[in-house]
N, C-alpha and C positions, 0 to 999 in steps of 0.2 A: 499585485498578486493578480486578480481579478480584468484587469486590461490586458495582465501578462497570456493566461491564461484564454480569455476569450480570443487576442492575434491568434497563439496555437490552433486552436477551436475550429480558426478558417481555413489553415491549410491543413489541419482532419477532414474535416470536411468536404471540401474540393477535394482532395482525390481519395476520398470512398467511391466517387461514382469510377472511379478510374481505374481500379485496385486493378486487375488485370495486366499494365503499361509500367507499372512499378520496379525500379530495382531495387532489389532483394540481395543481399549479404546474409553470411551465417558466421554468428559468432563464434557459435560453439553449437553442440549437439541440442537441436533443437530447441534455439535462442537464435533467434531474426534480428536485423535491423535492415529498414526500408529511410529511404531516400525522404520520405515522410516527418518517417521519425530524429531525420536533425531536420530537414525545414521546420517543425514544430518547437523544435529545443531551442535554437535560431532565435526567433521568435522569441521568446518565454524572452530568452535570456540577452535580446537588447531591447527587452522592456525593461527590466528588471534594471542593465545597468547606465540605462542611463537615469532613473532614476537614484541607483543608490552603486552609482559605482563603486567607490568604498567595497562593498563587500564580497565575501566570497561564496565560490560557486563549485556546488557536488551536483552534476549531470550526467545520466546514463552512458549517456552516447560522447561526451567529449571530457569524460572523467573531472579533474579540477581546473575547472579555466582558469584562465595565467590573468597575473595581474597582482592582487595586491593582497588573493585570501590566507598565504601565512601569518598574513599580521590582523587579518578583521576578525573580531569577533564573534561576527554578522555572515555567516552560511546559507542561503541558500540549498533549496534540496531539493533534483529534481530530476522526475520522468518526465516528459513530455506523452508518448504515448503508452500508456500499460496496457498492457492487452494486446501485440504488435500478434501475434498468431490471431487472435479475434480475427481484431480490424481484417488481416491480409487475408481472414476465409470469412468477408462480410458474418460476422455473430457477431451483434452487439452490443458487446459489456470490453467498451472501452475507455478509458481515462485518462485527462491529464492530472498529474500531481505536483502541488508546488507547495514546501514546507521554506518557511528561516531558523534558522538554531536560533541562538543566543552565547557565544562559548559552551556548547556541548547541547545544551537544552533547547526543548521543539515551543516558541514560541507563536507564529504563525504557520496557520495550515488551509492550504486550499484543498480539494480534490472538485474537477468538475469531468459531468457525463456529458460529452459534446453533444451525442445523440437526442437525448431528453432533457435540454437544458437545465440540469440540476446541478447548482453549485453548491457544493457546503464548504465553508467555515468553522473554522474558532481559532478563537484568540487565547494566548495562556489567561486564564480568571477571566475571562469573558466569554464562557458558555460556548456551546455548536451552533451552529443555525443549518439550513435548509434551504439556498430564495428565502437569506430576511425570516423563517421560520425556525422558533427557538426549536429543539432535539434532543431525547436523554432517548436511552438506552430504557428496553424492557423494564418491565417489573421481573423479569423471570427466575426463580427461586432454585431451580434446578436440573440438570441435565435432560430429566421424564418428560418435560415440556419444551425443551431448547429446538430450536431448528437449526443447524450451526453452518455454518462455512471451511473451508478449505480453498489450496490448495496443494496438484498430485504433487510429487518430485520429476522432474523434468531436462534438469541439468546434470543433475549430480543426482547419484542414484546407491551412493556408497550409503546411506540410513532408510533405503526403499525398505527393506524388512519389519523393522518397527515401526514407520509406519503405517503400512498395511495392519499391520497388527491392534495400530494404536484405530484406526480406520474402522477394522471388524469391530471394537470393542465399541467407539465410542452410534455406529450404526446400528446397534443391537441398543444402546441405553438410548438413544436420543430419537425425536422426532423423527428427525430428518437428516440428508447435508447436504448442499448442495456446494458446487465448484463450477465453480463459473467464466473464470480465467485470468479474471484482471483481480490483485489484490487491496489494489487500492477503493476502488468501490469495496469489495469486500466490506473490508474497515469502515468504510464510509454507512455501509444499511448497519450493522453493526450498532453507528452508531445513533443510525434516523431510527433502530426497532424492527428494522427489515429479519434482521439475522439474531440472536443472544448470543456465537460465544463461539470465534476461529483459531485457527490454528496451521501452520503451516511450520517447514522447514529450508532454508538459502531463501527467505527472501532478502535482497540488500538492501538501502537503505532510504535507493529513490522511494523503494518500492511501499513502503509501510508509514516513511517517520510523519506525513500530511495524515493518512489516517491513524495513526495512535495518539498524533492532541486531537480531534476529531470526538475519539471515543472517550479520553479522560475527560475532556470538555463535556460528553456526554449525560457523565456520571460512573463510566466505567472504568474496567482497569486492563490493563497492557501489559507485560513481563518478557525475559523471554520463558526458558524452557523449566528455570529455578525458580521462577516469581520474579527474579529480579527486574532490574531498569537494563540490563547492559541488553537487549533486544536488537539494536543498531546494530553493534558491534561481532555479536554474536551470531547473528542470520537471521536467530530463531523465534517462532514467537506466538503467544495464546493472544486470546482476548477475550473483554466479555461480558456481562455485566458480574456484579461483583462475586456472585452465587456460584451463577454459570463460569465462571474465573476457576476457585477455587478447584471447581468436582474438573475439569478440561486439564490442569498441573496434576492433579492429581491420575486421572486417565495417562496420562499422558508417560507420568513419572516410571508408570508400569513397567512401560513397553522399551525404556530408556536403555539401550545395554551399556555392560558395564565401563565402570571407567578401571581401565588395567592402571596394578597396583605396582610399584616402584619397585 
């Protein structure tokens, strides 16, 4: 994973010096892909395939890669450039994200900030690390003392009203909210104690898989909007220190639209 991430970082850092000449494709509203995303993803897959040819792959740009994916108990979950919009604007907040799942359970994780050379890694049951130094979530006990991260809806605006109501409430209850544009890094920051909590609606598995394992191995909690473990399927995520996590869920639940009755 480390070798793959560093290979991708070479592609990304080279291209960062010539952004104005990149070919950009719009996947959907406010959702972009560049030749850098594709080249970085190819670099990652080539390294991982060479080492583990039998493992399945779920990657942002290529989807489920061809091969033995359907039969494999193991699956790589890859975002070659989380924060593409930031990258395109020269905003220095983006990362490579790679996770490995075994029978659907997250087992290994890596988030690599290519600009700052910060490598966040975790193994299930083995703890979380930043450049080989052990990291832990903060001891924050409540929203009053919390610095939170989030991601604004930018593709699907179906739940925008609920999100804005939640944002307004949490703005008044917390010490502050940051929106940097890279969920993978935001989650790594929760794991390393730079943020105390995080929430976002509409994430994809490759946006959050690695970051979620980082947080749980650093002593934090992650869940869907009900606090359950279906976040990779529902695409909605809440994360934080144990106390902040519980309070975030309460606030979010108070603003969720009612479920239609049968």
